[in-house]
matplotlib code that plots the C-alpha trace (Angstrom):
import matplotlib.pyplot as plt

x = [13.0, 9.9, 10.4, 9.9, 6.2, 5.5, 8.6, 8.2, 11.1, 11.2, 14.5, 13.9, 11.3, 12.8, 14.1, 12.3, 8.8, 8.1, 5.0, 2.4, -0.9, -3.8, -7.5, -9.4, -12.4, -15.4, -19.1, -18.7, -17.2, -20.4, -22.3, -20.5, -22.9, -22.0, -23.2, -20.9, -18.0, -15.7, -16.6, -15.4, -12.3, -13.2, -13.2, -16.0, -18.1, -16.6, -18.2, -17.5, -17.6, -15.2, -12.8, -12.7, -12.7, -10.9, -8.5, -7.7, -7.9, -4.8, -3.0, -3.9, -2.6, 0.6, 1.3, 0.7, 3.0, 5.8, 5.3, 3.4, 3.3, 2.0, -1.4, -1.8, 0.6, -1.3, -4.7, -5.4, -8.0, -9.9, -9.5, -10.9, -13.8, -16.8, -18.9, -16.5, -14.0, -15.0, -14.7, -10.9, -10.7, -13.3, -12.0, -15.4, -15.3, -13.9, -12.0, -10.2, -6.5, -5.6, -1.9, 0.5, 2.5, -0.3, -2.4, -6.0, -7.0, -10.6, -9.2, -7.1, -10.1, -12.4, -9.8, -9.4, -13.2, -13.1, -12.0, -15.3, -13.8, -12.1, -15.3, -17.4, -14.8, -14.5, -18.3, -18.6, -15.8, -17.1, -20.7, -19.4, -17.6, -20.5, -23.3, -25.1, -28.1, -27.9, -30.1, -27.8, -24.9, -26.7, -27.6, -24.0, -22.9, -25.0, -23.1, -20.4, -16.8, -16.8, -20.1, -19.1, -15.8, -17.7, -20.1, -17.3, -15.7, -18.6, -21.1, -23.8, -25.4, -26.7, -27.4, -30.4, -29.5, -26.7, -25.8, -23.2, -21.1, -18.6, -14.9, -14.0, -10.5, -9.6, -8.1, -5.3, -3.5, -0.3, -2.0, -3.1, 0.4, 4.0, 6.7, 10.0, 12.7, 10.9, 8.6, 5.0, 4.1, 0.3, -1.5, -3.7, -6.0, -6.7, -10.2, -13.2, -13.9, -10.8, -11.2, -12.8, -9.9, -7.4, -9.5, -9.8, -6.1, -5.1, -7.0, -5.4, -1.9, -2.3, -4.3, -3.7, -1.2, 0.7, 1.9, 2.5, 6.3, 6.0, 3.4, 6.1, 7.2, 3.9, 4.2, 1.2, 1.5, -0.4, -2.2, -0.7, -2.7, -3.0, -4.4, -7.8, -7.9, -7.0, -9.4, -9.9, -7.0, -4.8, -5.3, -1.6, -1.0, -3.2, -1.4, -2.4, -0.2, -0.9, 1.5, 1.6, 3.8, 6.3, 9.1, 11.8, 14.7, 17.4, 17.6, 18.9, 17.0, 13.3, 11.3, 8.3, 6.0, 4.1, 1.1, -2.7, -3.0, 0.1, 0.7, 3.9, 3.1, 2.9, 6.4, 7.6, 6.2, 7.4, 11.0, 11.1, 9.8, 11.7, 15.0, 14.2, 13.6, 16.7, 14.5, 16.5, 19.4, 18.2, 14.8, 14.1, 10.9, 9.5, 6.9, 4.7, 1.8, -1.4, -3.3, -5.7, -3.5, -0.7, -2.2, 0.9, 4.6, 4.1, 1.9, 4.8, 7.7, 8.6, 11.7, 12.3, 16.0, 18.8, 19.7, 16.3, 13.3, 10.0, 8.8, 6.6, 8.5, 6.8, 9.2, 12.1, 15.1, 14.4, 11.8, 8.7, 8.6, 6.0, 5.4, 5.5, 8.0, 11.2, 14.5, 13.9, 10.4, 11.8, 14.3, 11.8, 9.2, 11.5, 11.9, 8.2, 7.0, 4.5, 4.8, 7.0, 8.7, 10.7, 13.1, 14.9, 17.0, 17.6, 20.3, 19.9, 23.5, 23.3, 19.7, 20.4, 22.0, 19.6, 20.5, 18.4, 18.0, 17.1, 15.1, 13.6, 16.1, 19.0, 17.6, 17.0, 20.5, 21.9, 20.0, 21.2, 24.9, 25.5, 23.0, 22.9, 26.4, 25.4, 28.2, 25.8, 24.5, 21.2, 18.3, 14.9, 11.9, 9.3, 5.5, 4.1, 7.8, 7.9, 5.6, 2.8, -0.1, 0.6, 2.8, -0.2, -2.8, -0.8, 0.3, -3.4, -3.8, -0.8, 2.0, 4.4, 2.7, 4.5, 5.0, 8.4, 8.0, 11.8, 14.4, 13.7, 10.4, 7.4, 3.6, 1.8, -1.3, -1.7, -3.3, -0.3, 1.1, 3.7, 5.2, 5.3, 7.2, 9.7, 10.3, 10.9, 13.3, 15.2, 15.7, 12.7, 10.7, 7.0, 4.5, 0.8, -0.2, -2.4, 0.4, 2.9, 0.5, 0.0, 3.8, 4.1, 1.3, 2.8, 6.3, 7.6, 9.3, 9.8, 9.4, 12.9, 14.3, 12.4, 14.5, 14.0, 10.3, 7.3, 4.2, 1.0, -2.2, -5.7, -6.9, -10.1, -12.0, -9.2, -7.7, -11.0, -10.2, -7.0, -4.5, -1.9, -0.3, 2.1, -1.1, -2.7, 0.1, 1.5, 4.8, 5.4, 8.7, 11.2, 14.6, 17.6, 19.2]
y = [19.5, 18.4, 16.7, 12.9, 13.5, 14.5, 13.1, 11.9, 10.1, 7.1, 6.1, 2.4, -0.4, -2.4, 0.0, -0.5, 0.9, 3.7, 5.4, 4.3, 5.6, 3.0, 2.8, 0.0, -1.6, 0.7, 0.1, 1.0, -2.4, -4.0, -2.1, -3.5, -5.4, -8.0, -5.8, -3.0, -4.9, -4.6, -0.9, -0.4, -2.5, -5.6, -9.1, -10.2, -9.0, -9.4, -10.2, -7.1, -8.6, -11.4, -9.0, -6.8, -9.2, -12.2, -10.6, -6.9, -6.6, -8.9, -6.4, -3.5, -5.3, -6.3, -2.8, -1.5, -4.1, -3.2, 0.6, 1.8, -1.0, 1.3, 1.4, -2.4, -4.0, -5.5, -4.5, -7.4, -8.9, -5.5, -5.0, -8.5, -8.2, -9.1, -6.2, -3.4, -5.0, -2.8, 0.4, 0.1, 0.1, 2.8, 6.4, 7.9, 6.1, 7.5, 4.1, 4.4, 3.6, 7.0, 6.3, 8.8, 5.9, 3.8, 6.6, 6.1, 8.3, 8.8, 10.3, 12.8, 13.7, 14.4, 16.6, 18.9, 19.1, 21.0, 24.0, 25.4, 26.9, 23.6, 21.8, 23.9, 23.6, 19.9, 19.4, 21.5, 19.6, 16.1, 17.1, 18.4, 15.2, 13.1, 15.1, 15.8, 18.2, 21.6, 20.4, 17.4, 19.8, 21.9, 18.9, 17.7, 21.1, 20.4, 17.2, 17.1, 16.6, 13.0, 12.2, 13.9, 12.1, 8.8, 9.9, 11.0, 7.6, 5.2, 7.2, 6.6, 8.8, 5.7, 2.1, 2.9, 6.2, 6.3, 9.7, 8.5, 5.4, 4.1, 4.1, 0.6, 0.9, 3.4, 0.5, 0.4, 3.5, 2.8, 4.1, 7.5, 8.9, 7.9, 9.4, 9.8, 10.9, 13.8, 14.6, 13.4, 12.5, 12.6, 10.1, 10.7, 7.7, 5.9, 4.8, 6.9, 4.8, 6.3, 10.0, 10.9, 9.2, 11.4, 14.5, 13.7, 12.9, 16.1, 18.1, 16.1, 16.5, 20.2, 21.1, 18.7, 20.0, 16.7, 17.5, 21.2, 21.1, 19.3, 21.3, 22.8, 19.2, 18.0, 17.2, 17.1, 16.0, 18.2, 16.7, 17.6, 20.4, 18.7, 15.5, 17.2, 17.8, 14.2, 11.4, 8.4, 6.6, 9.4, 8.1, 7.2, 11.0, 11.1, 11.4, 8.6, 7.5, 5.2, 4.5, 0.8, 1.7, 3.7, 2.2, 4.0, 1.5, 3.9, 7.6, 8.3, 5.6, 5.4, 2.8, 3.8, 1.3, 1.8, -0.5, -0.8, 2.1, 4.3, 5.9, 6.5, 10.2, 10.1, 8.5, 11.2, 14.0, 12.4, 12.0, 15.7, 17.1, 14.8, 15.5, 19.2, 19.3, 17.0, 14.5, 11.6, 11.0, 7.9, 6.7, 3.4, 2.9, -0.6, -1.2, -4.3, -5.6, -3.6, -6.5, -6.7, -9.7, -7.4, -3.9, -2.4, -3.4, -4.2, -7.1, -8.7, -8.0, -6.5, -6.4, -8.6, -7.9, -6.0, -9.1, -10.9, -10.2, -12.0, -11.9, -13.5, -16.0, -15.2, -12.1, -14.3, -15.6, -19.0, -21.3, -22.1, -25.6, -28.0, -31.4, -33.1, -30.8, -32.3, -30.4, -29.3, -28.0, -26.0, -24.2, -23.5, -22.3, -19.3, -18.5, -18.4, -16.3, -13.7, -11.6, -8.6, -6.3, -3.2, -1.6, 1.8, 3.7, 7.4, 9.3, 13.0, 13.8, 11.9, 11.9, 11.6, 8.2, 5.8, 2.3, -0.7, -3.9, -7.2, -8.6, -7.8, -10.0, -8.1, -4.8, -6.1, -7.7, -4.4, -2.6, -5.1, -5.1, -1.6, 0.6, -1.3, -2.6, -6.1, -8.6, -11.6, -13.5, -12.0, -14.4, -14.5, -16.1, -16.9, -16.8, -20.3, -21.5, -20.9, -23.9, -23.8, -23.2, -22.1, -19.2, -17.4, -18.5, -17.2, -14.0, -13.3, -13.5, -11.2, -13.6, -10.9, -8.0, -8.1, -5.4, -5.2, -4.2, -4.2, -5.9, -9.6, -9.4, -9.3, -9.7, -11.9, -13.9, -17.4, -18.9, -18.8, -22.2, -22.8, -19.3, -20.0, -23.2, -21.1, -18.8, -21.8, -23.3, -20.0, -20.0, -18.0, -18.7, -19.0, -18.0, -17.3, -13.7, -14.8, -17.0, -14.1, -11.6, -14.1, -14.3, -10.5, -10.2, -13.0, -11.5, -14.7, -12.6, -9.0, -7.3, -6.0, -9.6, -11.1, -11.7, -13.6, -14.2, -14.4, -13.5, -15.1, -13.2, -14.6, -13.8, -15.5, -12.2, -9.6, -11.3, -10.9, -7.2, -7.9, -6.2, -7.4, -5.6, -3.6, -2.1, -1.6, 0.6, 4.1, 4.3, 7.8, 7.0, 4.2, 4.1, 4.5, 1.2]
z = [10.8, 12.7, 16.1, 16.3, 17.2, 13.7, 11.9, 8.3, 6.6, 4.4, 2.7, 2.1, 1.9, 4.8, 7.5, 10.8, 10.5, 13.1, 11.8, 9.3, 7.9, 7.8, 7.5, 9.1, 7.3, 7.6, 7.0, 3.3, 2.7, 3.9, 1.2, -1.8, -3.9, -6.6, -9.5, -8.5, -7.0, -10.1, -10.6, -7.0, -7.9, -5.7, -7.1, -4.8, -1.9, 1.6, 5.0, 7.0, 10.5, 9.5, 7.8, 10.9, 13.8, 12.4, 10.1, 10.1, 13.9, 14.0, 11.7, 14.0, 17.1, 15.5, 14.2, 17.7, 19.4, 17.0, 16.7, 19.8, 22.4, 25.2, 23.4, 23.5, 25.9, 28.9, 27.5, 25.3, 27.6, 27.6, 23.9, 23.1, 25.5, 23.5, 24.9, 23.8, 21.4, 18.4, 20.4, 20.6, 16.7, 15.9, 15.5, 16.5, 19.9, 23.1, 23.7, 20.3, 20.5, 18.9, 18.2, 16.6, 15.3, 13.8, 12.4, 11.4, 8.4, 9.7, 12.9, 10.9, 8.7, 11.6, 13.2, 10.1, 9.9, 13.2, 11.1, 9.8, 6.6, 5.7, 6.5, 4.1, 1.3, 1.6, 1.7, -1.5, -3.2, -2.3, -3.3, -6.6, -7.6, -6.3, -7.9, -4.7, -4.5, -2.9, -0.1, 0.6, 0.8, 3.4, 5.4, 5.5, 6.9, 10.0, 10.9, 13.5, 12.3, 13.6, 11.8, 8.6, 8.4, 8.6, 5.9, 3.5, 3.8, 4.1, 2.0, 4.6, 7.2, 9.0, 8.3, 6.1, 4.3, 1.7, 0.2, -2.2, -3.0, -0.4, -1.1, 0.0, -1.4, 1.3, 3.3, 0.7, 2.0, 0.0, -3.1, -1.8, -1.6, -1.0, 1.3, -0.5, 2.0, 3.6, 0.6, 0.0, -3.6, -3.9, -6.1, -9.2, -9.3, -12.5, -11.6, -10.8, -7.7, -6.0, -6.8, -3.4, -1.6, -3.4, -2.5, 1.2, 1.5, -0.3, 2.3, 5.1, 3.9, 3.4, 6.4, 9.3, 11.9, 11.8, 8.3, 8.9, 8.7, 5.4, 3.5, 1.2, 0.5, -0.9, -4.6, -7.0, -10.6, -13.1, -16.1, -19.4, -21.0, -24.4, -22.8, -22.6, -26.3, -27.3, -28.2, -25.9, -27.5, -26.2, -22.6, -22.5, -22.1, -19.0, -15.7, -13.4, -10.5, -7.5, -4.6, -5.2, -8.2, -6.3, -4.1, -2.2, -2.3, -1.0, -0.2, -3.7, -5.8, -6.5, -8.5, -10.5, -12.1, -15.3, -15.0, -15.3, -12.8, -13.4, -16.8, -18.7, -18.7, -14.9, -14.7, -17.0, -14.9, -11.7, -12.9, -14.0, -10.8, -8.4, -10.2, -10.3, -6.5, -6.0, -4.1, -5.5, -7.8, -9.7, -10.9, -12.5, -14.5, -14.6, -17.2, -16.6, -18.6, -18.3, -16.7, -13.7, -12.6, -11.7, -11.1, -9.5, -9.3, -5.6, -6.7, -8.5, -6.1, -2.7, -0.7, 2.4, 3.3, 1.7, -0.3, -0.3, -2.6, -3.1, -6.7, -9.4, -11.4, -14.7, -14.9, -13.9, -16.0, -14.5, -15.9, -14.0, -12.5, -13.8, -12.5, -15.9, -17.7, -19.2, -19.6, -23.1, -22.3, -19.3, -21.6, -24.3, -21.8, -21.0, -24.7, -25.4, -22.5, -23.7, -20.5, -21.2, -18.8, -19.7, -17.3, -17.9, -15.3, -15.4, -13.4, -12.7, -13.6, -16.9, -17.9, -21.6, -21.2, -19.5, -18.5, -19.6, -17.6, -19.2, -16.3, -13.0, -11.2, -12.9, -11.5, -8.0, -7.9, -8.9, -6.2, -3.5, -4.6, -5.9, -4.0, -0.7, -0.9, 0.1, 0.2, 0.7, -2.3, -3.6, -3.0, -4.7, -3.1, -5.8, -5.6, -5.3, -5.0, -8.8, -9.5, -12.0, -11.3, -7.7, -8.9, -10.6, -8.0, -5.0, -6.8, -7.3, -3.5, -2.9, -2.2, -3.4, -1.6, 1.7, 4.3, 6.1, 9.8, 9.8, 7.7, 7.5, 9.3, 7.0, 7.0, 4.5, 4.0, 5.5, 2.3, 0.1, 1.1, -1.6, -1.1, 2.7, 1.8, -0.2, 2.7, 5.0, 2.6, 2.6, 6.4, 7.6, 10.7, 10.0, 12.7, 12.8, 13.8, 16.7, 18.2, 17.9, 19.6, 22.5, 22.9, 23.0, 25.6, 27.8, 27.6, 25.9, 23.1, 22.1, 18.7, 18.8, 19.1, 16.1, 13.0, 9.7, 10.2, 7.9, 10.0, 8.6, 8.7, 8.4, 4.8, 3.7, 3.3, 3.0, 0.0, -1.9, -2.1, -4.1, -1.9, 0.7, 3.6, 1.4, -0.1, 3.3, 4.6, 3.8, 5.7, 7.1, 8.9, 8.7, 10.4, 8.1, 7.1]

ax = plt.figure().add_subplot(projection="3d")
ax.plot(x, y, z, "-o")
ax.set_aspect("equal")
plt.show()
C-alpha cells in the first residue's frame, strides 16, 4: 500500500475528504462561442474572469482550508493581492499553490510531459483525434512541458492562435474517472467534446508517479466487438461511462447510473469486471430518463449524511407541492407522473437473483439502514423544497449536486433559495463561502469543528456550465466512515 503521500482510497460519498483531483477554469472557457456552446455541452457562454475570481477561487480556498491548510492559512492577504492574485491559482506560475491534497490536473499533465517518450506519444495521440497536420505535430514537440500542457487543455498556443477546440468540461473532474476503494475506473465519454479529456487522464493515471502504486488497479472498459457492426440504432450496445453516474456508498456497495451519458452496456461491463476483481460485493443500477435535464444520477441525488440525502422530488413517492393544488390533485399527480426510474440491485454471491426497488427513496433508505446501519430516521431534503416550479428550476442549477467535505458539511450553489430553505428546515446551518473563509483566516472557527452545514458558493457563471461541486471534484481519498 502506498504511503499517505500518494494514498488513494474512497469507500463512501461522505467520509472526510483528504485528497481531491480538480481543474480550475482555464482560458478555453473564455473561447466558447454561442454557436458551439451546446456541442461543447454548455448551456451558455460564461465570463471567464468572473467564473475565476468571484466563484471558483472561493472553491479552491475552501478546499485548501479543509484539506491542506498550510498552503493557504495566513496567506489570504497575499493570495488576494490584486497584482498577483491569479499567480496563486495558475499551475504554470512559480507562485502556484501546488498541493498534493488539492491536486490540479494541469500540474500533473505538465509533469508527465517531462518524459520525452510520453510527450511524443501524447502529441501523436492528440493530433490524431483532433486531425492536426504533420507540421502542427512537429511544432507541438518544440514546446516545453508546461506550455504543451496548457495547449492540450485550452487548445490555444496563445491568445490569438488556436490549434484545436478547447475542452471546457475539464473542470468537471468527477466524470473523467472514479476511485472505488483503491481501484480507478476510467471513463468512456459519451460525447465527442470530452474524448481528449479521457485520453489525457489515461496517460496521467498510467504514467504519473503519484499513481505508480495503483497502476495495476486501473480499470478500462472495452467496447463490445459487435457494436462496431451495428447500425446507429444499436448505440445502446456502445460502452459509454462517466463518473457522475458512479457513486461509492460503502466499501462493498456501488451505484451505477444509466443515463444520457452512461449506457446500459457500460453498466453490464462494469458489473462483470468489478465482481470479477472482487472490488465490491453489491452493485445497484439506477436507470433514469435519457434527458439533458438529468444527465447523470448525481444531478438528481447526492448524499449529505449517513441518514440524509438531497434529491429531486419528481422521482419521489411524495407528491410535489403546488400552491393551488387540492388533496385530490396531489394524490393523482403521483399516479400520472411520466418520469420513470428503474432500480435493479445485483449481488456477487447471488447474481442470478437481482433485487428490484420501487423508488429512489426506497433504495436510499435501504442503504442508510442496512448498509450503513443507521439507527436515525432517514431524511430527504428535496430540490426546491419539493415545490413546483422551484423543484425543476433549482435541479437545473444543481441543487442536488452537492460535494461533501465531510459528513454533514456540503458545498452547494447560493442561487437555489428553496433548497437552502429546505436545508435550514432540517437543522442545517447556512453560511456563505466568503464569510466562512474569513472565519478560518481570523481563527474564529476551524474546519474540524464544523458540523451540519451547507456552504453556499457564488454561482452566477459556474451554473451556466450545468455542473455543481460534486461534478467539479474527483475524490482520491476519503476517511473511512
